[in-house]
Every structure is written in C-alpha cells, then in structure tokens.
C-alpha positions in Angstrom: -15.0 -124.1 228.2 -18.7 -123.3 229.5 -21.0 -124.8 227.2 -24.3 -123.5 228.4 -23.7 -119.9 227.2 -23.7 -118.0 224.0 -20.5 -116.3 223.2 -20.3 -112.9 221.3 -19.4 -113.9 218.0 -20.2 -110.2 216.5 -17.8 -109.0 213.8 -16.7 -106.2 216.2 -15.3 -108.8 218.7 -13.6 -110.4 216.3 -10.0 -110.3 215.6 -10.7 -109.8 211.7 -12.2 -106.5 212.8 -9.1 -105.6 214.8 -6.9 -106.6 212.0 -9.0 -104.6 209.3 -9.3 -101.3 211.5 -5.6 -101.2 212.4 -4.2 -101.9 209.1 -6.5 -99.7 207.8 -5.3 -96.7 210.2 -1.7 -97.8 209.2 -2.2 -97.3 205.4 -4.0 -94.0 206.0 -1.6 -92.9 208.5 1.7 -93.4 206.1 1.1 -90.4 203.8 -0.1 -88.2 206.7 3.0 -89.0 208.9 5.7 -88.9 205.9 4.1 -85.1 205.2 4.2 -84.1 208.9 7.5 -84.9 208.7 8.2 -83.2 205.7 6.7 -80.2 207.2 8.7 -80.0 210.2 12.0 -80.6 208.4 11.4 -78.3 205.5 8.6 -75.9 206.3 9.7 -75.0 209.8 10.4 -70.8 209.8 13.1 -69.6 211.4 11.4 -68.1 214.2 10.0 -71.8 214.9 13.6 -73.1 214.9 13.3 -73.2 218.5 10.7 -75.9 218.8 11.8 -77.8 215.5 13.8 -80.5 217.4 11.0 -81.0 219.9 8.6 -81.3 217.1 10.6 -83.6 215.5 11.3 -85.9 218.7 7.2 -86.0 219.5 6.4 -86.9 216.0 9.0 -89.9 215.8 7.5 -91.3 219.3 4.0 -90.9 218.2 4.7 -92.5 214.6 6.4 -95.4 216.7 3.4 -95.6 219.0 1.1 -95.8 216.2 3.0 -98.4 214.3 3.5 -100.5 217.7 0.1 -100.9 217.9 -1.4 -101.1 214.2 1.1 -102.8 212.4 3.9 -104.4 214.7 1.9 -106.0 217.6 -1.9 -105.6 217.2 -3.3 -106.4 220.7 -6.4 -108.4 221.1 -6.7 -107.5 224.7 -8.9 -109.7 227.0 -9.8 -106.8 229.3 -10.4 -106.8 232.3 -7.3 -109.3 232.7 -3.8 -108.6 231.7 -4.1 -110.9 229.1 -4.4 -111.2 225.4 -2.6 -112.2 222.1 -1.1 -110.5 219.2 -1.7 -110.6 215.8 1.1 -108.3 214.4 4.3 -108.6 212.4 6.4 -108.7 215.6 4.4 -112.1 216.3 5.2 -113.1 213.1 8.7 -112.5 213.5 8.6 -114.8 216.6 9.3 -111.6 219.2 8.1 -112.8 222.6 4.8 -111.3 223.8 6.4 -109.9 227.0 8.7 -107.7 224.8 5.9 -106.5 222.5 4.0 -105.4 225.5 7.0 -103.5 227.1 7.7 -101.7 223.8 3.6 -100.3 223.5 4.0 -98.9 227.0 7.4 -97.6 226.5 6.5 -95.8 223.2 3.5 -94.4 225.1 5.6 -93.1 228.0 8.0 -91.2 225.4 5.1 -89.8 223.6 3.9 -88.1 226.9 7.6 -87.4 227.8 7.8 -85.5 224.5 5.2 -83.6 225.4 6.7 -82.6 228.6 9.6 -81.6 226.8 8.2 -79.3 224.3 6.5 -77.2 227.1 9.7 -77.3 229.3 11.5 -75.8 226.3 8.8 -72.9 225.9 9.3 -72.5 229.4 13.1 -72.3 229.2 13.4 -69.8 226.4 10.8 -67.5 227.5 11.0 -67.1 231.0 13.4 -65.2 232.8 14.3 -65.8 236.6 17.0 -65.9 238.9 18.0 -69.5 238.9 17.6 -69.8 235.3 21.5 -70.2 234.8 21.2 -73.3 237.2 18.1 -75.2 235.3 20.0 -74.4 232.1 22.9 -76.6 233.3 20.8 -79.4 234.5 17.5 -79.5 232.3 19.1 -81.9 229.5 19.8 -84.4 232.7 16.7 -84.0 234.1 14.8 -84.9 230.8 17.1 -87.6 230.2 16.5 -89.1 233.5 12.6 -89.0 232.6 13.3 -91.3 229.8 15.6 -93.5 231.5 13.3 -94.2 234.3 10.6 -94.6 231.7 12.6 -97.6 230.5 13.6 -98.9 234.0 10.2 -99.0 235.2 9.1 -101.3 232.7 12.1 -103.7 232.9 10.1 -105.7 235.9 7.3 -106.4 233.6 9.2 -109.2 232.1 10.0 -110.9 235.5 6.4 -110.7 236.8 5.1 -113.0 234.4 3.2 -115.7 235.9 3.1 -119.7 234.8 0.9 -119.2 231.5 -0.7 -122.5 232.1 -2.1 -122.0 235.4 -2.7 -118.2 234.5 -4.7 -119.0 231.4 -6.7 -121.4 233.5 -7.7 -118.5 236.1 -8.5 -116.3 233.1 -11.2 -118.7 231.4 -12.6 -119.0 235.0 -12.8 -115.1 235.4 -14.1 -114.5 231.9 -17.3 -115.5 230.5 -17.9 -117.8 227.7 -15.7 -117.1 224.8 -15.7 -118.0 221.3 -13.7 -120.9 220.4 -10.9 -118.8 218.3 -10.3 -117.4 221.8 -9.7 -120.6 223.8 -7.6 -121.8 220.8 -5.3 -118.6 220.4 -2.0 -118.3 221.9 -2.9 -116.3 224.8 -0.2 -114.5 227.0 -1.1 -113.5 230.8 1.4 -110.4 231.7 0.6 -110.7 235.2 -2.1 -112.1 237.4 -1.5 -109.0 239.8 -2.4 -105.6 238.9 -0.4 -104.2 241.9 2.9 -103.4 240.5 2.1 -102.6 237.0 -0.8 -100.1 237.7 1.4 -98.6 240.7 4.4 -97.9 238.6 2.4 -96.4 235.6 0.0 -94.2 237.5 3.1 -92.8 239.7 4.9 -92.0 236.5 1.9 -90.4 235.0 0.9 -88.6 237.8 4.4 -86.8 238.4 4.6 -86.2 234.7 1.3 -84.5 234.5 2.4 -82.2 237.8 5.5 -81.6 236.2 3.7 -80.3 233.2 1.3 -78.5 234.9 3.7 -77.0 237.4 5.6 -75.7 233.9 2.7 -74.2 232.3 1.9 -72.3 235.2 5.2 -71.0 235.8 5.3 -70.0 232.1 2.0 -68.3 232.4 2.8 -66.3 235.6 6.2 -65.5 234.5 5.0 -64.3 231.2 2.6 -61.9 232.6 5.0 -60.7 235.3 7.5 -59.5 232.4 4.7 -57.9 230.7 3.7 -56.0 233.8 7.0 -55.0 234.2 7.4 -53.8 230.7 10.1 -56.5 229.9 8.1 -57.8 227.1 6.1 -55.7 224.7 2.3 -56.2 224.0 2.8 -57.6 220.7 5.3 -60.1 221.7 3.0 -61.2 224.5 0.3 -61.6 222.4 2.3 -63.8 219.9 3.7 -66.0 222.6 0.0 -66.0 224.2 -1.5 -67.2 220.6 1.5 -69.8 219.8 1.2 -70.9 223.5 -2.5 -71.6 222.8 -1.9 -73.4 219.4 0.9 -75.7 221.2 -2.3 -76.6 224.0 -4.4 -77.3 221.0 -1.7 -79.4 219.4 -1.4 -81.5 222.4 -4.6 -81.8 223.9 -7.0 -82.5 221.2 -4.8 -85.9 220.2 -4.8 -86.8 223.8 -8.5 -87.2 223.7 -8.2 -90.6 221.5 -5.9 -92.0 224.3 -7.6 -91.0 227.1 -11.3 -92.2 226.3 -9.8 -95.8 225.5 -7.5 -95.6 229.1 -10.4 -94.5 230.9 -12.5 -97.4 229.6 -9.7 -100.0 230.4 -9.5 -98.7 233.9 -13.2 -98.7 234.4 -13.6 -102.4 233.0 -10.8 -103.2 235.4 -12.4 -101.7 238.4 -15.9 -103.3 237.8 -14.4 -106.7 236.3 -16.5 -106.1 233.2 -15.7 -107.8 229.8 -17.0 -106.9 226.5 -14.4 -107.8 223.7 -16.4 -105.6 221.2 -16.2 -102.3 223.0 -12.6 -103.2 223.8 -11.7 -103.8 220.2 -13.5 -100.4 219.3 -11.2 -99.0 222.2 -8.2 -100.4 220.7 -8.9 -98.9 217.0 -9.9 -95.5 218.1 -6.7 -95.3 220.2 -4.8 -96.1 217.1 -5.9 -93.0 215.5 -4.2 -90.8 218.1 -1.3 -90.3 215.8 -2.9 -89.4 212.6 -5.0 -86.8 214.7 -2.2 -85.4 216.3 -0.4 -85.0 212.7 -3.5 -83.6 211.2 -4.0 -81.2 214.4 0.0 -80.1 214.0 -0.4 -79.3 210.2 -3.4 -77.3 210.4 -2.7 -75.4 213.6 0.8 -73.7 212.3 0.4 -71.6 209.5 3.4 -72.6 207.3 2.8 -76.2 207.6 -0.9 -75.2 206.5 0.4 -73.4 203.6 2.6 -76.2 202.6 -0.6 -78.4 202.4 -2.8 -75.8 200.7 0.2 -75.3 198.1 -0.1 -78.6 196.7 -3.8 -77.7 195.3 -2.9 -74.2 194.4 -1.6 -73.4 190.9 -0.7 -70.0 191.8 2.9 -69.5 193.4 3.0 -67.8 196.9 5.0 -64.7 197.0 7.8 -64.8 199.7 9.1 -62.0 201.9 12.8 -61.3 203.1 13.3 -63.2 206.6 15.0 -60.0 207.7 12.1 -57.8 207.1 9.2 -59.7 208.3 8.3 -62.0 211.0 5.9 -65.2 211.3 3.4 -65.0 213.9 2.9 -68.8 214.1 -0.2 -68.6 216.5 -2.1 -65.8 214.9 -1.4 -67.4 211.4 -0.2 -64.4 209.8 3.0 -62.1 208.9 3.7 -59.4 211.2 6.2 -56.8 210.0 9.5 -56.7 212.2 10.3 -53.1 213.7 12.4 -53.8 216.6 14.4 -57.1 217.7 12.3 -59.6 219.4 12.9 -63.1 220.8 12.4 -65.9 219.2 8.9 -67.6 219.1 
C-alpha cells in the first residue's frame, strides 16, 4: 500500500454508492419492465404482430442485462485495469467472478443481437428481391449462428485468467493509492492483457454494426424502389417510414446510456487513467439503459401509450372492428382500411 498519498474516499467512489444506486435502479425498473412486457404480450395490435416476438426477445435480454448488472453482480470496476470485485447476489451465492463477468458480456451481446434481429425482420417482411426465397431459408440459421458465436468467443475468458496473487500485486502497482477497503476486497483480475478480450469484442461489434447498417440501407433503398415502381402505395410507404423511424428512436435513444460509459471505459484504458468515482457513476448510468429502453418503447408506440394512460383515465376508450380499421403504429393514429395492405 502506498502511504504517501491521499486515497479517494468520497461517497461516489465508494461501494455504498454503487450498491445504493444499482439497487435503486432495480427497485424502479421492476414495475416498468413488467408493464412493458404486459404491453408487448397483451396490447400489441394485429398489425404489429410481425414484430411481437422480436419485441419480446429484445425485452427479455434487456431485463437480463439490467439485473445481471444491478442485482446479480453489482461490479465494482477498477478501470483502467481488467480487475474489480462484485457485490451482488451471485457473489453471496458463491458463483465464480469469471462466470459473472462472462454473463454480463453475454447478455449485452444478446441485447445488441436482438436489435439486429428486429431490423432484419423488417427487412425480410417489407423488402422484395430476387434472392428472398434463399434468404428466407437461411435467415434463422444466420441469426442463430450470431447468438452461438457470441457465446463461443466468451468461453476463452475463463481460461485466460492470470495467477491472482501476482496479478493483484501488479494491479496495485499500476493504480494510484487506493482506500483500504479496496486493498482488502476480494479483487479478481480477469486478464493481465487486453489483447484477446478487446480484439474479439470489438470485431464482434464491428461485424454486427456493419450488418445492421447494410440491412437498414437495403431496407430503405428497396422500399423507395417499390414506391417508384408503384408496387407500394404512398400511404403504405408513409406508414412503413414512420414505423421505421419509431423503431430507430426506440433502439437508439437507450443506446446512448450504453455508449457513453463504454466510450469512457475505452478512453481511460487508452490513457491509463483511474478515477473510481467517475467509473461508479458510469456503471450507474449504464444500469438505467433498460429503464430508458422500456419507457421509450411504451411512449413511442400508440397501443402501449394508450395502455399506460388508460390506467389514469376513468372514461373507457371506444374500440373499432379490426376488419374496418388499421392502426398506424408510427403515426400514432387509426387509419381506415380501404384496400388490402401488407402487415406493418
């Protein structure tokens, strides 16, 4: 221990702040996530049926990631090193820290893959192209392979852990003076080298983002081509466009709460900078990603928004026959159905 320095003992740098903030997020998120799942299962209209499964899939992985961070692990990270200790339920149950680490990365990967799957679903349903029969036959295998690869690349994490006594000694030499509770904590060093971990995670992310961008570009260009060829009505085009914009907002707004802490982590690793208070705040910020995601989903789609406001309304809402009206999910209104139209 270094005695000629003053360690950061502020509240924001303490494990008490981390526990309070993450457990607080958990308490707030439970009713929000439950209501979000209720909306998806019971308030999704027939016209949104094609995305219902993908909404459920995304919501489940968001909840799993949320609670893996806020309740099950509660990671006290010692950035810029790949070290730290956990304060969650799994630690109290004796689950190895490396398995907790792998589970967090796995759930985060599956959140991102669920977003990719959602946009691929829109691409498959809306777009019309020559090789669509072939794509239809392999798309489930393609998507399943992504989930499998996401798991496989994390398995080596368990075999790359260094000798903990030596690794902790090196960690204490690298970091500035630390409070006594960190020196006495059960610190676990995931790795003494970033090479494999950063390489596989960044590569996986780059490929996933590239695929998502390609799918979105194909979706946009094909939709415009169908409109110009008069294979799609202007009204249907507007419906699809606004629903697509709603999905982009639903996906992108919550990602901000992931990207900011992840960007900070990359910067402190690159510059070898240690600040426990900012790191704890970053973890707390990342933990509210799920709450924001569910709230945006509820308010961006009219049926879910109506379900929320109906809890505070004494006047019953009138309903119309599904055969005579169509819900415009993106424009948030009901449009009379005069001709046969594709599903949203």
